[in-house]
N, C-alpha and C positions, 0 to 999 in steps of 0.2 A: 504493500500500500504506500502510495506517495505521501510524504509529509507536506503539509502546507508551508509555503514560504512565509517568512515574517512579513513581507510586504502584503501578501494576500490576507494574512490574519488581521493586519492593521486595517486594511480596506474593508473587510467584512464588518469589523467592529464599528468603523465609521458609518457604514450603511445602517447597522442595527441601532445606532445611537442617534441618527440624524432625524430630527423632528419633522423634516420636510418629506420624509419617505413614509409611505402608508404602511399600515400594519400587515396587510396581505403580502406585500413584497418582503417584509422582514421575516414573516413566517415561512415563506418559500425558501429563504436562505437557512433558517433554523432547521428545516426539514432535510437539508442536505449536509448536516453536520457530520454524518458518517460516510460521506462521499467526497474525499479530499481531491480526487482527480477532477471531478466536476467543478468543485469550488475553485480550484486553481485555474481551470480553463475560463471560468467566468470572471476572474479578477486579475489574471497575470498581465493584462494590458487594458487600455481603454479601447473601445470599439473605434476603429480607425476610418477616416475618410479614404475610400478607395476611388473607384471610377465615378467621381461626381458626388459622393456622399457616403452615407452609412449603409452597411448591409451585414446582417448577422442573425443568429438564432434568437428567437423571442424568449425572454426570461429575465430574472433579476440578476444584476451584476454589471460591472463597468464594461465588460466585453460582450454585452447582450443588447438586443433591441428592447427597450422598455420606455415608459413615459419620461423617465429621468434622463436617459441618454439622449432621447429625442429633444427634451426640453433644453438640455445643455447645448446641444448642437444648434438648436434654434436661437438660443441666446447669443451664441457666437455669430450666427448668420445675421441676426438683427443688428448687432454692433457693427458688422461689416457694412450693412446697408446704410446705417445711419452715418457712418464715416464717409461713405462714398456718395450718398444721395441726400444727406441730411440738410444741405443748403438749398435744395430744390423747394420751391414754394408749395405748400400743402404737405400732407403726410405721404411718405413713401408707401407703396402697396406691394403685396406679394400674393400671387394666385396659388392656391393649394388644391391638389387633387389626390385621390387615393384609389387603390385597386380593391380586389375582393378578398384580400388575405386577412388572417386573424389579426385583430387590433388595428387594422388600417384606418377605420373611421376614428378610433380613439386617438391614434398617433397624429392624424391630420388635425383634429380639433385641438390637441395639446399644442401643436406647432402654432396654430392660429391664435390661441390665447396667450402664448409667450410673445408672439409678434405684437399683439394688441397691448400687452404689458409694456412694450417698448415704444408705443406710439405709432406703430406701423399698421396700416389697414390690411387686414387679412381678408382676401376674397376667396371664399371656400365653396367648393362644389358640395351639394348636400348628399350626394351618393356617388357611387364609383364612376370614374371617368378614365379615359385612356391617357397614357403619357403624352402622345403627340398632341392631344387636345390641350393639355396643360401648356405645352410649348407654344402652341398657337395662341392661346388665351393671354399669355404674358405679353405677346406682341400686340394682339388685337385690343387689349384693354390698356395698353401703355403702362404696364406695371414695372416696378423696379426689380422684380425677381420672381422666382417660382419655387415651389416645393411639390414633389410628388412622393407619396408613400407607397412603395412597391418593392418587391424583390424579384421582379421579372418572372423567370421560369424556375427559380430555385425551389427546393422542396418545401412542403407546407410549414415546417417549423421555422422558416426564415421570414423576415421582413426587412424592409430597407427604406431609405430616405435619400432622395436625389434632389440636388439644389441647382437652380437655374438662374442665369444672369438676366439683365434687362433686354437682351436680344432674344430670349427664349431658348438659349442653348445651355447645355450642362456646363458647369464651371470648368474652364481650362486651368492648367496647373498653377499659373501665377495667381489667379483668382482664388483657387482652392487653398493655396498656401496662406493667403491672407485670412480666409475664413478659419482655417485650422489654428492660426495664431490667436485669433479672437476666442475660439473655443477653449484653447489652453489657458487663456486668462480667466476663464470662469472657474474659480478655485473650488467652489462647492455649490450644492443645489440651492443654497440660500441666496446666491447671486442671480438666480434665474428669475426674471421679472415676469409676472403672470397676472392676468385679470380673469375673473370668473366670466362665464359665458354671458350672463345677463348684463353685466356691466360693460363688457366689450361691445355687445349689440347696442346698448343704450347710448354709448359714446361714439357710435358710428365707426368703430374699429374692427368690427366683424360683419362682413357683408356676405350674403348668400347668393351665389350665381345660379342661373337657371336655363330655361328653354331657349331664350334668345341667344345665349352663348353657345348652346349646342347647335342651333340652326346656322350660326355664323361659321362654325367649324365645318359642318357638312357642306355648306356652299363653297368654302375655300378648297376642300378636297375635290369636290365634283368639278370645279373649274379647271383642274389639271387634265381632265379627259381630253384626248385628242381626236376622238371619233364619236362624240356624244350623239350627234344627229343620226349616224348610222345605227348605233346601238338602240336608240329610241324607235327608229322606224322599223327595223326588221331584226337585226342581229341579237338584240337582247331577249327576244321572245324565243329564239331558236337555240339558246345556249343554256344548259342546265348546270347549276352550281350547287355543290354541297359545301356548307360552311360550318365550322366548329370554333366557338370562342374559347374552348378548353376551360370552361367554368370562369372565365375572366371578364374583362371590361368591354370586349369587342362586339358583343352581340348586337346591341342597338345601333351603334354608329356604322358598322360594316353593312348591315342590312339596309340602313337608311341611305347610305351613299350609293349602293348598288341600285336600289330602287329609284333614286333620284336621276340616275343616268339612263335607266331604261331596262335593267335586268329584272325580268318578271318571274323567272323560274328558279328561285333560290330556296334551298331547303336547309334548315338548321338541324344539326344532330340533336335530337330532343334530350338525350341523356346528359349532354354537355352544355345545354343552352343556359341554364341558370348559374349564377355565381355560387361557388362552393370553395371555401377556404382550404378544404382538404384535398381538392382536385381528385375526387373519389374514383373516377373512372380511368385514371391513367397513372402510370408509375411516375411520370414527370410531365408537367404541362408545357412541353417544349416542342414546337412545330418543326424543329430540326430532326426529330426522331420519328421513325416510321410507326413505332408503337403508339404514339399519340394519335395517329390517324386510324387506328383499328376500327372504331365505330363509324367513322366517316367513310372508310372503304366499304364497310358492310352496307351502309345506306347508298353509297354511290353505285355499287354493283346492283342493288335492288332496283334503282330508278334509272340506271344508265347515264349517270352524270358525266358531263364533259370534263369537269375539273373539280377537285376537292381543295378547299382552302382552310387553313387553320391559323389562328393567331394566339400568341402567348398571353398570360394573364393581364399584363398592362397594355397589350395590343400595340407594341412597337416592333414586333418581329412577326413575319408572315412566312408560312411554308405552303407550298403548292404540290399537289399530286396529280399526275396526268397519265393517260393511257399510252402504253408503249405499242410496238408493232403487233404484239400478240394479244393486245386488248387488256393486259394486266396493268393495274395502277402502280406507278413508279413515283417515288418521292424525288422531286427536284432538289438539288443542293442549293444553298444560298448563292453560290457562284453561277450556277446554271440559270436560276430564275433571274438573277441580275443581268446576265448576258442577253436573255430573251427580252427583258423589259427595255434595255438600252437599244437593242436592235429595233424593236417595235416603235419605241418613242421617237428615236432619231430618224428612222425611215419615214414615219408618218409626218413629222415636222418638215422633212426635206420635200416630201411629195406635195405638201400644202404650201411650199415656199416660205415656211416660217422658221427654218433652221438658221440661227444666227451665225455670222462668220466667226464670232469669238465665243462659240459655245464651249461649255466646260463640263466635264464629268470628273467627279472626285471619288476616289476609293482609298482603302487602307493598304498598308504595306503587306498584310497577310491575305489580301484578296487576289483572286485569280487575275492573270493578265488577259484572259479571254475577253472580258468586257472592255478592257482598255483597247485591245486590238480592234474590236468592232467600232468603238467610239472614234478612234483615229481614222478608220475607214470613211466615216461620215464627216471628217474634217474637224472633229472636236478636239480640244486640248484635254489632256488627262494629267491630273496631279495626284500624288500619294500623300496620305497623312498617317500618323500613328493610329493604332487601334483605338476605337472609341469614337462615337458619332459626334462627340463634342468638338473634335478637331475638324470634322467636315463642316459642322455648323459655324465654327469660327471662320473657316475659309469662305463660306457662303456670304457671311456678313462683310468680310474684307473686300471681296470682289464686287458685291453689291454697292458698296460705298465708293470704290475706286472706279468702277465701270470697265475695268480691264477685261473681265470675262462675264459672259452671261451664263449663269448656272442652269444646267439642264437636269442633272441626275447625280445622286450620291448614294454609295452603298458599301456595305460590309459583307464579308462572306458569312457572317453569323446571322443572316436573314433580316438585316435592317436596310431599308430603302427610303429614299425621299426624292420626289420630283416636285417642282413648284417652290415658291419662296415664302409660303405662308407660315412655315414652322422652321425650327432649327434642331429638330430631333427626328430620328427615324420614325416612320409612320406605317403601321401595318394596315390601317384603313385605306390609305392611298395605295399601298402595294396590292391589297386585295382587289381594288378597282382596276388598277393597271394590268395585273396579270389576267383578270377575267376579261377585260377589254381586248387584250392581245389574243386570248383564246378564242373569243367570239369572232374577231376579225379574221383569223387564220382558218377557223372552221368554215367560214363562208367560201374559202378558197380550197376546201377539201383537205385541210391539214390539221393535225393535232399539234399541240405545243411540243410534243416529243419529236414529231416530224421536223418542226422548225429547228429544234436543237440539233438534230442530225445534219440539217442543211448548213447550220452555222459551223459545225465541226468541219464539214467538207470544205467550206469556204475559207475559214480562218485558222484551222488547225485543231488537232485533237488534244484539247486541254483536259487534264484530270487533276483533282485536288482531293486531299483527305485531311482529317484532323484526329489526333490522338490526345487524350488528356489523362493525367494521373492525379487522383485526389489524395492529398496528404493533410489530414486535419490536425488542428490543435497546435500547441507550442512547438512540438517536435516537427510537425509537418512544415511549418514556416522555415525552420532551420534546414530541413531536407531539400526543400525547393531552392533555397539560396545556395546550398552546397552543389546542387546539380548545375545551376547557372554558372557558378564559379569554376566548376570542372570544365565545362564546355568553353568557357571564355579563356581559361588559362592553357587548355590543351585542345585547340581546335583540330579536327581531323584534316589530314592532307588530301584524302580522297574518300569517296563513298560510292559503293557499287562499282569500284574500279574507275570511277570518273573523278578527275581532279577538282578539288574545291578551288574555284577561281578567285573568290572574294569572300571575306567575312565582314558583315556589316554589324557593328556593335553600336546600337542606338543609345546606349548609356553615355556615349561621347557627344550626343547631339548632332547627328548627321543631317546633311542637306537642309539645314536651317530648322530642323524639327526639334521639339523639346527633348531633353534627355529622358530616356526610359529604358528599363531593364529588359531589353529584347535583343536577341542574337539571330541574324539571318545569314544562312550559308548558301552562296550562289555557286552552282556547279557549272562546269565547262559546257555541258550540253543544254544549258538553259533551265535545268531543273533547279529547285531550291527547297530548303526547309528552314523553319523558323521556330525558336524556342521562346516562350513568353509566359511568365507567371500571370495568372488571372488577376484582374483588379477587383473582382467581386466575389470570388469563391476560392477555397483553399486548394487550388489546382495549379499544375504546370501544364501548359498547352503546347503541343508540337504540331505545326502546320507543314503540309507537304504539297508540292505542285510540280507537274511535269507537262511536257508537250510531246506527243508521240506521232509516229507516222500513220497510225491507225488507232481506232478505239481500243482494240485488244492490246496493241503495243503500249499505249499510254497506261492502260490498266495494269499491265505486267510491271511497267516501270514504277508506278506509284506504290504497288505492293512491295516490290523489292526495296525501294527507298525507305518506306516506313518501317519495314522489318529490320533493316540494318541499323537505322537510327534509334529505334525504340529499344533494341537489344542493349545499347549503351545507356540509354536513359534509365532503363530498369535495373542496370547492373548495380 
C-alpha cells in the first residue's frame, strides 16, 4: 500500500478544515481514508490547464473536476478578463454553454456566479448546447470571452472546462499562460468571489440566452451551403441520412440545419437520441470509432441509408459512414472525410466562379497531406498549425484582419472541421451539413462518397494514415510518457522499414514560427512520416503515421509495417 505524501496529507486537511467547502465533499474525502493511492492521485497536483482549459475525473480533490476547481479557474479567468477588458465601457461579458455530462449544468452555473461575483455579465444557455454554438455566440453577441463545460468524447467519469477569447477561439498558449498565472494567484477558495443566483439575476449579471440565439447559429451554419437550391429542389428528398448524436448536444441543431437546407429524409437513432451522461449504448461516445456506429449501421441497413453521420457529445467532431463497392458500411477516417469535403467545397466554388484567388485551407501538422494536395490543385494556399483547433482559429482571425488570404476550410485528422467565418472552433453541425450535401450531390451523378474517395486516390495518390495511442494514467503515467518522448528525442532512429529518416522535426524548439510544443515528427526519405505527441486532454501518448503508396494495397502494407516497427519501440 502506498503511503500518502506529506504534501497530500496537508492538502487533505486543508480541504477538510476549509469552511468554504461543503460537507458532502468533505465526507467523500473521509470515505477514502483507506485508499491512499486514490487520495494521492486526487491531490498530488492541481488539475492543470491542458488544451484550452481543464479536463479531469469528477470528484473531490485538487486534481479533480468539482465546483471548487471550476470556481478557482473561473476566478483566474475573471481576473484575466478584467485586466484585459476592464477599461472597456460597461461590464465585460462571457457566454457559457455546457454539454450532457454529469454536473455540466452545475459547473456552468458555478462559473456564471463566480463571473457575476467579479462584475462580469454571464450569458448562460439554460440547457445543453454545442461547443461550436458557444464559439459562434461569443462572436455574435460581442462578448469578451466564453466558457464551455464539456469533456468531449472522454469516458463518463470525466468532465472539462474550455475557455475562449473574444474572437470565439480557444485560448492560444500566451493567453492561457496569463490565465494560469491568475489562477495560481488564487491562494485558497476564500479568494473566489461569488454571488448567489438571485442576486446575480437581480443585478443584471446573469442573463439567460434562448431561441433567438439558437436561430442565429442555425442561419450562420446553413449559409455555408454551396448547393442549397439544388438540395431544396430535388437532391434533399432523394438522399437518406441516419444521424446519431451519441447521447450528446447535436440532436436538435444537426436536425434543424439539415432540414433548413432541404434534407427531408433524416432518421435519428432512437436509442441514442436523448442526452445521457452515461452514454449507455456505447463503450465510448467517439465518432472516430466504428463501435459507436453499431446502432446507426443497424438502422441504416434496415432503411437503406445513403450515409450515416455521428457527432460526439459536445458536437464539435463528426464521423461519417458510407457504403463501399460491396454495399457494406465503411467508416471514413477524419482525413478521408476532410479530403472529400475540400474537394466538394472547392470544386463547387470554382464551378460557380466564387473560388477566390487567395483562398486558404488550414490543417494541422498531424493531418494527412491528401487534403493539402487537393486544395493546391484548386489553387488554394495551404498552411500547417500545431495540433488543436485553437491554432486554426487564430490563423483565421489573423488573415481575416490582414486580408492576405480568404479562409475556405480548416480541419484536423481527429474529425474536426470548419468552413465559413462564423465561428473559431470546429463544428460538427457544419460538417454534418457539408458531408450530407456532398453525398447528395454525388448521388445525383450515380456515385457514393466511397466512389468519390477512390477517384481522389487515383487522381492525387494513395494516401493512408493511422493512429496508435497508449494510455498511461496517474502520476507514474505522466513520468512514463515524458520518458518515452525523451528517449525518442535523444536517440532518434536512423532508418525505419529500411528507409532513411531524412529529417527530425522537434517542435519543442518552435519550428516554422509555431509555438513550442512537445511533439516529434520523423520524415522518411520516401515521403512517409510518423509523429509522437502527448495528448493535451487525456493521459495518453499518441503516435500518428502517414504514407503514400503506388496503390491502395501498397499504401496499406506500408502503413502497417511502419506502425508495427515504431510501436515495437514505443512499447519497449
